[in-house]
C-alpha positions in Angstrom: 0.0 0.0 0.0 2.9 2.4 0.7 3.8 2.3 -3.1 0.3 3.6 -3.9 0.3 6.2 -1.1 3.6 7.7 -2.1 2.3 9.2 -5.4 -0.9 10.2 -3.6 1.0 12.1 -1.0 3.0 13.8 -3.7 -0.3 14.8 -5.4 -1.6 16.1 -2.0 1.6 18.1 -1.6 1.2 19.5 -5.1 -2.3 20.7 -4.3 -1.1 22.4 -1.1 1.7 24.1 -3.0 -0.8 25.2 -5.6 -2.7 27.1 -3.0 0.5 28.5 -1.5 1.5 29.7 -5.0 -1.8 31.7 -5.0 -3.3 30.0 -7.9 -7.0 30.5 -8.7 -9.6 28.0 -7.5 -9.9 26.6 -11.1 -6.2 26.0 -11.3 -6.2 24.2 -8.0 -9.2 22.1 -9.0 -7.6 21.2 -12.3 -4.5 20.0 -10.6 -6.6 17.9 -8.2 -8.7 16.2 -11.0 -5.6 15.5 -13.1 -4.0 13.9 -10.0 -7.1 11.8 -9.3 -7.2 10.4 -12.8 -3.5 9.5 -12.7 -3.6 8.0 -9.3 -6.7 5.8 -10.0 -5.6 4.9 -13.5 -8.9 6.2 -14.9 -9.5 7.1 -18.5 -11.8 10.0 -17.5 -12.1 12.0 -14.3 -14.1 15.0 -13.2 -14.4 17.2 -10.2 -17.7 19.0 -9.5 -18.6 21.8 -7.1 -22.4 22.3 -6.8 -23.9 25.7 -6.9 -26.7 24.9 -4.5 -29.4 25.5 -7.2 -29.4 22.1 -9.0 -26.3 22.7 -11.1 -22.5 23.0 -10.8 -20.6 26.2 -10.3 -17.5 24.4 -11.5 -17.1 21.1 -13.3 -13.6 20.4 -14.4 -12.6 17.3 -16.4 -9.4 15.4 -17.2 -8.9 13.0 -20.0 -11.1 14.8 -22.5 -9.8 17.3 -25.1 -11.3 20.8 -25.5 -13.2 19.8 -28.7 -15.0 17.0 -26.9 -15.8 19.2 -23.9 -17.2 21.9 -26.1 -19.2 19.4 -28.1 -21.0 18.1 -25.0 -22.5 21.5 -24.3 -23.1 23.3 -21.0 -22.3 22.1 -17.5 -24.2 19.1 -16.3 -26.9 19.3 -13.6 -26.7 17.6 -10.2 -29.0 14.8 -11.2 -28.5 11.0 -11.4 -25.3 9.6 -10.0 -23.6 13.0 -10.1 -26.1 14.2 -7.6 -26.0 11.0 -5.5 -22.3 11.6 -4.8 -23.2 15.0 -3.3 -25.8 13.6 -0.9 -23.7 11.4 1.3 -20.1 11.4 2.6 -19.8 7.8 1.5 -17.8 6.7 -1.6 -19.3 4.5 -4.2 -17.8 1.9 -6.7 -19.5 -0.1 -9.4 -18.4 -2.2 -12.3 -21.3 -0.8 -14.5 -22.7 2.6 -13.9 -25.7 1.7 -16.1 -27.0 -0.7 -13.4 -27.2 2.0 -10.7 -30.9 3.0 -9.9 -30.0 6.7 -10.3 -28.5 6.2 -13.8 -30.9 8.0 -16.1 -29.9 6.3 -19.3 -28.9 9.2 -21.5 -25.7 11.1 -22.5 -25.2 14.1 -24.6 -24.6 13.1 -28.2 -20.9 13.5 -28.1 -20.5 12.0 -24.6 -18.4 8.8 -24.5 -20.1 5.8 -23.0 -18.9 4.8 -19.5 -19.1 1.7 -17.4 -16.8 1.2 -14.4 -17.1 4.1 -11.9 -15.7 5.4 -8.7 -17.3 8.4 -6.9 -15.7 10.0 -3.9 -17.3 13.0 -2.1 -15.2 15.9 -1.0 -16.3 16.6 2.6 -15.6 19.8 4.5 -16.7 21.0 7.9 -20.0 22.3 6.4 -20.7 19.0 4.6 -20.2 17.7 1.1 -18.7 20.6 -1.1 -17.9 18.6 -4.2 -17.0 15.2 -5.5 -14.5 13.3 -7.6 -16.0 11.2 -10.5 -13.8 8.6 -12.1 -14.8 6.3 -14.9 -13.3 3.7 -17.2 -10.6 2.0 -15.2 -7.6 1.3 -17.3 -5.3 -1.7 -17.0 -5.7 -5.5 -17.2 -9.2 -6.9 -16.7 -9.9 -9.6 -14.0 -10.5 -13.0 -15.3 -14.2 -12.8 -14.4 -14.8 -9.5 -16.1 -14.3 -8.1 -19.6 -13.0 -4.8 -18.2 -10.7 -3.4 -15.5 -12.4 -2.4 -12.3 -11.7 0.2 -9.6 -10.8 -1.5 -6.4 -10.4 -0.7 -2.6 -6.9 0.6 -3.1 -8.1 3.1 -5.8 -10.9 4.2 -3.4 -8.5 4.7 -0.5 -6.1 6.8 -2.5 -8.8 9.1 -3.9 -10.4 9.4 -0.4 -7.0 10.6 0.8 -6.8 13.1 -2.0 -10.4 14.2 -1.4 -9.7 14.9 2.3 -6.9 17.3 1.4 -8.9 18.6 -1.6 -11.5 19.9 0.9 -8.7 21.9 2.6 -7.2 23.1 -0.8 -10.6 24.2 -2.1 -11.5 26.0 1.1 -8.2 27.8 1.2 -8.3 28.7 -2.5 -11.8 30.1 -2.0 -10.6 32.2 1.0 -7.7 33.5 -1.1 -10.0 34.5 -4.0 -12.3 36.2 -1.5 -9.3 38.1 0.0 -8.4 39.2 -3.5 -11.9 40.5 -4.1 -11.8 42.4 -0.8 -8.4 43.8 -1.8 -9.9 45.0 -5.2 -12.9 46.5 -3.4 -10.5 48.3 -1.0 -8.6 49.6 -3.9 -11.8 50.8 -5.5 -12.9 52.5 -2.3 -9.5 54.1 -2.0 -9.8 55.5 -5.5 -13.3 56.8 -4.8 -12.1 58.5 -1.6 -9.1 59.9 -3.4 -11.2 61.4 -6.1 -13.7 62.7 -3.6 -10.8 64.5 -1.7 -9.5 66.0 -5.0 -13.0 67.3 -5.9 -13.5 68.7 -2.4 -10.2 70.5 -2.5 -11.0 72.1 -5.8 -14.5 73.2 -4.7 -13.0 74.7 -1.6 -10.5 76.6 -3.8 -13.5 77.7 -6.0 -15.2 79.2 -3.0 -12.1 81.1 -1.9 -11.4 82.4 -5.5 -15.0 83.5 -5.9 -14.8 85.5 -2.6 -11.5 87.0 -3.6 -12.9 88.0 -7.0 -16.0 89.6 -5.5 -13.7 91.7 -3.1 -11.4 92.8 -5.9 -14.2 93.8 -8.3 -14.6 97.2 -6.5 -10.8 97.7 -6.1 -8.9 96.4 -9.0 -10.7 95.2 -12.2 -7.5 93.6 -13.7 -6.8 91.5 -10.5 -10.5 90.5 -10.4 -10.3 89.2 -14.0 -7.3 87.1 -13.0 -9.3 85.6 -10.2 -12.3 85.0 -12.3 -10.2 83.2 -14.9 -8.7 81.1 -12.1 -12.3 80.4 -10.9 -13.2 79.1 -14.4 -10.2 76.9 -14.5 -10.9 75.4 -11.1 -14.6 74.8 -12.0 -13.6 73.0 -15.2 -11.1 70.8 -13.2 -13.7 70.0 -10.5 -16.2 69.1 -13.2 -13.7 66.8 -14.9 -12.9 65.1 -11.6 -16.5 64.7 -10.7 -17.3 63.2 -14.1 -14.4 60.7 -13.7 -15.8 59.8 -10.2 -19.2 59.1 -11.7 -17.7 57.2 -14.6 -15.9 54.9 -12.1 -18.8 54.2 -9.9 -21.7 54.1 -12.3 -22.2 50.7 -14.1 -22.8 50.9 -17.9 -26.2 49.9 -19.2 -25.3 46.8 -21.1 -28.9 45.6 -21.4 -29.9 48.8 -23.1 -26.8 49.7 -25.1 -25.1 46.3 -25.7 -21.3 45.9 -25.4 -20.6 48.1 -28.5 -22.9 50.9 -27.3 -21.6 50.9 -23.8 -18.0 51.0 -24.9 -18.7 53.9 -27.3 -20.2 55.8 -24.4 -17.2 55.1 -22.3 -14.9 56.4 -25.0 -17.0 59.5 -25.5 -16.7 60.3 -21.8 -13.0 59.7 -21.7 -12.5 62.0 -24.7 -14.1 64.8 -22.8 -11.8 64.2 -19.8 -8.5 63.6 -21.5 -6.7 65.5 -24.2 -5.8 62.3 -26.0 -6.9 60.8 -29.3 -9.0 57.8 -28.6 -10.0 55.6 -31.6 -12.7 53.1 -31.4 -13.7 50.2 -33.8 -16.4 48.0 -32.5 -19.0 45.7 -34.1 -22.6 45.6 -32.9 -23.3 42.0 -32.1 -25.6 39.9 -30.0 -23.7 38.8 -26.9 -24.0 37.2 -23.5 -24.8 39.7 -20.8 -22.7 38.2 -18.1 -19.7 37.6 -20.4 -20.0 41.1 -22.0 -20.0 42.7 -18.5 -16.6 41.2 -17.8 -15.3 42.1 -21.3 -16.4 45.7 -20.8 -14.7 45.9 -17.4 -11.5 44.6 -18.9 -11.6 47.2 -21.6 -12.4 49.9 -19.1 -9.5 48.9 -16.9 -7.1 48.8 -19.9 -8.2 52.2 -21.1 -8.0 53.8 -17.7 -4.6 52.3 -17.0 -3.3 53.8 -20.3 -4.8 57.2 -19.7 -3.7 57.5 -16.0 -0.2 56.0 -16.1 1.2 55.8 -19.7 0.8 59.4 -20.9 -0.1 58.4 -24.4 -1.1 60.7 -27.2 -3.1 58.0 -29.0 -5.2 55.0 -27.7 -7.2 52.6 -29.8 -9.8 50.1 -28.7 -11.2 47.4 -31.0 -13.8 44.6 -30.6 -14.3 42.1 -33.4 -14.9 38.4 -33.9 -17.1 35.8 -35.5 -19.6 33.2 -34.4 -16.8 31.3 -32.6 -14.8 34.0 -30.8 -14.8 37.5 -29.6 -11.6 39.6 -29.7 -11.0 42.8 -27.7 -7.9 44.8 -28.0 -6.7 48.1 -26.4 -3.5 49.6 -27.7 -1.6 52.7 -26.6 1.6 54.4 -27.6 2.5 55.5 -24.1 5.4 54.9 -21.7 4.9 51.2 -21.4 6.0 49.0 -18.5 7.2 45.5 -17.5 4.0 43.3 -17.2 5.9 40.8 -15.0 7.1 43.4 -12.5 5.9 42.0 -9.1 6.3 45.3 -7.3 4.1 47.1 -9.8 1.5 44.4 -9.6 1.4 44.7 -5.8 0.6 48.4 -6.0 -1.8 48.3 -8.9 -4.4 45.4 -8.8 -5.8 46.3 -12.2 -3.6 43.8 -14.1 -4.5 41.0 -11.8 -8.2 42.0 -11.9 -8.2 41.9 -15.7 -6.5 38.4 -15.7 -9.0 37.0 -13.2 -12.0 38.4 -15.1 -10.6 36.8 -18.3 -10.2 33.4 -16.6 -13.7 33.6 -15.2 -15.2 33.7 -18.7 -12.8 31.2 -20.1 -10.9 33.8 -22.0 -7.2 34.3 -22.7 -5.7 37.6 -21.8 -2.3 38.8 -23.2 -0.6 41.9 -22.0 2.3 43.0 -24.3 4.4 45.9 -23.1 7.9 47.2 -22.4 9.3 50.5 -21.1 9.1 53.1 -23.9 7.2 50.8 -26.3 3.5 51.3 -25.5 1.1 48.6 -24.3 -1.3 46.1 -26.0 -4.0 44.4 -24.0 -5.6 41.6 -26.0 -8.5 39.4 -24.8 -9.8 36.4 -26.8 -13.0 34.6 -25.7 -14.6 31.6 -27.3 -18.3 32.3 -28.0 -19.4 29.2 -29.9 -21.3 26.4 -28.2 
């Protein structure tokens, strides 16, 4: 048994290190499901986390290529044997999944047929938070069967992995939550900072207005200087207030769509910044939840360029076809080193964009170097 436990303990160690490396929940889960498939010598493995509403918030697979996963359609529901593994802390093995009373007898058209099965719940303090699903044991078949079967040793190894998976998943969730709170704190700090700037300008406005009123009767030329200063401060305060509203008011995606919301964003930024901003977007039917994240990534990229890069030209483009959506923001500003850990620790925008991209299954690429401008490129698959 020690020979089987040794790789299991290494897999557990990898999972703990994955959390320590501050990987996302999905990255941790993928490592766990890959380890489970390898340890139990299964052809296919999956790890499901229920959403509490009859579905899965996450369902990661191992042993299937991207084409097959895409062909099978949306995430499964927590019915049949998938749901049964979430109702009890007990593991379950069978040589033929078709014989189980909870087996409903259908697969999506592209789903491979499966027979041998090992299900192991992932149990935390609050109860079952997920499950490992392993099918199609590989290896030599027993003399009495026409296929290889999962045995007690496989179950023991996966149960060990599941016990530590519960800790890994909980810790990864806590880490992601702390990141969300950090980003919220950064947003609140930004709002407070903008509020302070506007308040200071308004206070200066009041003083300048009082000075201008006093000087009107004494020195017309000095009064004109104060009035001009008053106008300048008023314009600056209005710009700062518009920026504050822009940051805190969500765009109306339902009404304007992604293209319309982005055009309005660019129109507002043109009024606030003396920078040429080019926009090329296609009106298209989209997914509301996905488009909200695409818009936020575009906003973050635009604001980063205008605040930190001092460009004289920025362009934003959204294009694509039935299978993918492409968003790109390019500036000719100062540029930076995207891998700079110190910069990332001070500005959470880069990490925020990357996490949003992962949440919608997209691929985000940030190309930049000091003195060479920046390109932020997001590609998201849209086909079913």
